[in-house]
C-alpha positions in Angstrom: 178.1 140.4 114.4 174.8 138.6 114.9 174.4 135.1 114.2 172.2 133.4 111.7 170.8 130.4 113.6 169.7 127.1 112.2 167.5 124.7 114.3 166.8 121.2 113.3 163.7 120.0 115.1 163.2 116.4 116.0 160.6 114.8 118.2 162.8 114.7 121.3 165.7 117.1 120.5 166.5 120.4 119.0 169.9 120.8 117.4 171.0 124.5 117.1 173.8 125.9 115.1 174.9 129.6 114.5 177.0 131.1 111.8 179.5 132.9 111.5 180.4 132.1 115.1 180.1 128.3 114.4 178.5 127.7 117.8 176.5 124.5 118.2 174.2 123.2 121.1 171.6 120.7 121.7 168.4 120.9 123.8 165.6 118.5 124.7 162.4 119.3 123.0 160.2 119.8 126.0 159.3 122.8 128.2 162.6 122.9 130.0 164.6 122.6 126.8 162.7 125.2 125.0 163.0 127.6 127.9 166.8 127.1 127.9 166.9 127.8 124.2 164.9 130.9 124.5 167.2 132.2 127.3 170.2 131.6 125.2 168.8 133.2 122.1 167.4 136.3 124.0 170.7 136.8 125.6 172.3 137.2 122.2 169.5 138.0 119.8 170.3 136.4 116.3 169.8 138.2 112.9 167.5 135.3 111.8 166.4 131.9 112.9 165.6 129.3 110.2 163.7 126.0 110.7 162.3 123.5 108.2 158.5 122.9 107.9 158.1 119.5 109.4 154.5 119.0 109.1 153.5 120.6 112.4 156.4 119.3 114.8 158.0 122.8 114.6 154.8 124.8 115.5 155.3 124.9 119.3 158.9 126.0 119.0 158.0 128.7 116.4 155.2 130.1 118.5 157.6 130.2 121.5 160.2 132.0 119.5 157.8 134.6 118.1 156.4 135.2 121.6 159.8 136.4 122.4 159.9 138.5 119.3 162.7 136.6 117.7 163.0 136.7 113.9 161.8 133.4 112.5 161.6 132.0 108.9 160.1 128.5 108.3 161.4 127.1 105.0 160.6 124.3 102.5 162.8 121.3 103.2 163.4 120.7 99.6 165.0 124.2 99.2 167.4 123.4 102.1 168.3 120.0 100.6 169.0 121.5 97.2 171.1 124.2 98.9 173.0 121.5 100.9 173.8 119.5 97.8 175.0 122.7 96.0 177.2 123.5 98.9 178.8 120.0 99.0 177.0 118.8 102.2 176.1 115.3 101.1 176.1 113.7 104.4 173.0 114.1 106.6 172.6 114.1 110.4 170.7 116.3 112.7 173.7 118.4 113.6 174.8 118.8 110.0 171.2 119.9 109.1 171.3 122.5 111.7 174.5 123.9 110.3 173.2 123.8 106.8 170.0 125.6 107.9 172.2 128.4 109.4 174.2 128.7 106.3 171.1 128.8 104.2 169.8 131.5 106.4 173.0 133.6 106.0 173.2 133.0 102.2 169.5 133.3 101.3 167.9 135.4 104.1 164.5 134.0 103.6 161.5 136.3 104.1 160.2 136.1 107.7 156.6 135.0 107.5 154.1 135.4 110.5 152.9 132.1 111.9 149.1 132.0 111.8 147.3 132.9 115.0 145.6 130.1 117.1 142.2 130.5 115.1 143.9 130.4 111.7 146.0 127.3 112.7 142.9 125.6 114.1 141.1 126.4 110.7 144.1 125.1 108.6 144.0 121.8 110.8 140.3 121.3 110.2 141.0 121.6 106.4 143.7 119.0 106.7 141.3 116.8 108.4 138.6 117.3 105.8 141.1 116.3 103.1 141.9 113.1 105.0 138.2 112.2 105.3 137.7 112.7 101.6 140.7 110.6 100.8 139.5 107.8 103.1 136.0 108.0 101.7 137.4 107.7 98.2 139.4 104.6 99.2 136.5 102.9 100.8 134.3 103.4 97.9 137.0 101.7 95.7 137.2 98.8 98.1 133.4 98.4 98.1 133.4 98.0 94.3 136.1 95.2 94.6 134.8 93.4 97.8 133.1 90.1 96.8 132.2 89.1 100.6 128.7 90.2 101.8 129.9 90.7 105.3 133.0 92.8 104.2 130.7 94.8 101.9 128.3 95.5 104.8 131.1 96.7 107.0 132.6 98.9 104.2 128.9 100.5 103.8 128.8 101.2 107.5 132.3 102.9 107.4 131.3 104.8 104.3 128.2 106.0 106.1 130.3 107.1 109.1 132.8 108.9 107.1 130.1 110.7 105.2 128.7 112.0 108.6 132.1 113.0 109.7 132.6 114.9 106.5 129.3 116.8 106.8 130.3 117.7 110.4 133.7 118.8 109.2 132.1 121.1 106.5 129.7 122.5 109.1 132.6 123.4 111.5 134.4 125.1 108.9 131.4 127.2 107.9 130.9 128.2 111.6 134.6 129.1 111.9 134.3 131.4 108.9 131.0 132.9 110.2 132.7 133.7 113.5 135.3 135.9 111.7 134.2 139.0 110.0 137.4 139.1 108.0 137.2 135.5 106.8 133.3 135.9 106.1 134.1 139.1 104.0 136.8 137.1 102.1 134.6 134.2 101.5 131.8 136.4 100.1 134.2 138.1 97.7 135.6 134.8 96.5 132.1 133.2 96.3 131.0 135.7 93.6 133.5 134.4 91.1 132.1 131.7 88.8 134.2 128.6 89.3 135.0 129.3 93.0 132.7 126.9 95.1 132.5 126.8 98.8 135.4 124.2 99.2 137.8 126.3 97.1 136.8 129.5 99.0 137.5 127.7 102.3 140.7 126.2 101.1 142.0 129.6 99.9 141.1 131.1 103.3 142.8 128.4 105.3 145.6 127.3 103.2 146.6 130.6 101.4 146.4 133.3 104.0 148.8 135.4 101.9 146.1 136.0 99.3 145.8 139.6 98.9 149.1 140.4 100.5 151.5 139.6 97.8 151.8 140.8 94.3 150.8 138.7 91.3 154.2 137.2 90.7 154.8 136.4 94.4 151.3 134.7 94.7 151.8 132.7 91.7 155.2 131.5 92.7 153.8 130.6 96.2 151.2 128.5 94.8 153.4 126.9 92.1 151.7 128.2 89.0 154.5 130.6 87.9 156.6 129.4 85.0 160.4 129.2 85.5 163.0 129.5 82.7 165.2 126.5 81.9 167.7 128.2 79.6 171.5 127.6 79.3 173.7 129.2 76.8 171.9 129.2 73.4 169.6 126.5 74.7 166.0 127.6 75.3 164.2 125.1 77.4 160.5 124.7 78.2 159.2 127.0 80.9 157.9 124.8 83.7 155.9 125.2 86.9 157.0 123.5 90.1 157.0 123.6 93.9 154.5 125.8 95.7 151.5 124.6 97.7 150.2 121.4 96.3 146.9 121.6 98.2 146.1 125.0 96.9 147.2 124.1 93.4 144.9 121.0 93.3 142.0 122.9 94.4 142.7 125.8 92.0 143.0 123.3 89.1 139.5 121.9 89.8 138.2 125.6 90.1 139.8 126.5 86.7 138.2 123.4 85.0 134.9 124.9 85.9 135.9 128.5 85.1 136.9 127.6 81.5 133.4 126.6 80.9 131.3 129.0 83.1 133.5 132.1 83.6 133.4 134.1 80.5 136.8 136.1 80.9 138.6 132.8 81.7 136.9 130.9 79.0 137.7 133.4 76.4 141.4 133.5 77.6 141.5 129.7 77.4 140.0 129.7 73.9 142.5 132.4 72.8 145.5 130.4 74.1 144.2 127.2 72.4 143.7 129.2 69.2 147.2 130.5 69.3 148.5 126.8 69.5 149.0 126.1 73.1 148.3 122.7 74.3 145.6 122.1 76.6 147.6 121.6 79.7 149.7 124.7 79.1 146.6 126.8 78.5 144.9 125.4 81.7 148.0 126.4 83.9 147.9 129.9 82.4 144.2 130.1 83.2 145.0 129.0 86.8 147.6 131.8 87.0 145.1 134.3 85.5 142.4 133.1 88.0 144.6 133.4 90.9 145.8 136.8 89.8 142.2 138.0 89.7 141.4 136.5 93.1 144.4 138.1 94.7 143.5 141.6 93.3 140.0 141.2 94.6 141.0 140.3 98.2 143.8 143.0 98.1 141.5 145.8 97.2 138.4 144.5 98.9 136.7 144.8 95.5 133.7 142.8 94.5 133.7 140.7 91.4 133.8 142.7 88.1 134.7 140.8 85.1 137.3 142.3 83.0 136.9 143.1 79.4 136.9 140.0 77.2 139.8 140.1 74.8 140.1 137.8 71.8 136.8 136.0 72.5 
């Protein structure tokens, strides 16, 4: 029987555990250690290998595993911790984490998702850097309002000017990356036709949501975190809530929807109908986010240009 393998990735070490054989091993996280791990896994190919998303630390290992055509799934750490608690694994060490990952792989069998190619990963990294620049710029502008000292204010102004130049350069780099890819360019042109979808939103959807157009409407809504989940138990009917998903995409989609409920007629009509039916503003807005995402997903899936659906209940 093939093993389900969990790998806990640390900066200097890889803890590996397989189930049902209950085999555990440790490798250094360097070229020699990864080569040794690949040899061991290739000799007895597992059914599935599961790692947690660790903010990029896992990328080199995942790329090496995929190069050997080994089945890999990168999962959300919160899902694994919830699974561990439900399974009674309250202690936390690297070796325990590797075993929990293997058990999670066997119990859940998460979907294998292809890791972005080098160009897609570079684009995603550029997007991340752009968000960091925007955050730093906002913080410096706040500090400028609060700084009483003339010299400090001068220094902050200089830093703001530097950050603004960096932000412009980052935007230009993202535009060039899209223009160098016919696929990304076509996707940007499609998305850009929708009222409410600006350049930054389109670039974020391209880089941070490569699954757009590849999943059905329920899957894409759950992936972004705008799908309502039941909270029912017995005769109790709790409020439907949204949670999880890709916060970066959800944030940019929220801003796009604020614009769409004003300037995109089908979304605006849908929002008014929900509000007229007694839905509170926040619930109506999340429903509009989901509707807008569904429309974008269908456009990219079918390669279909923007064609507003009939307005119902305007």
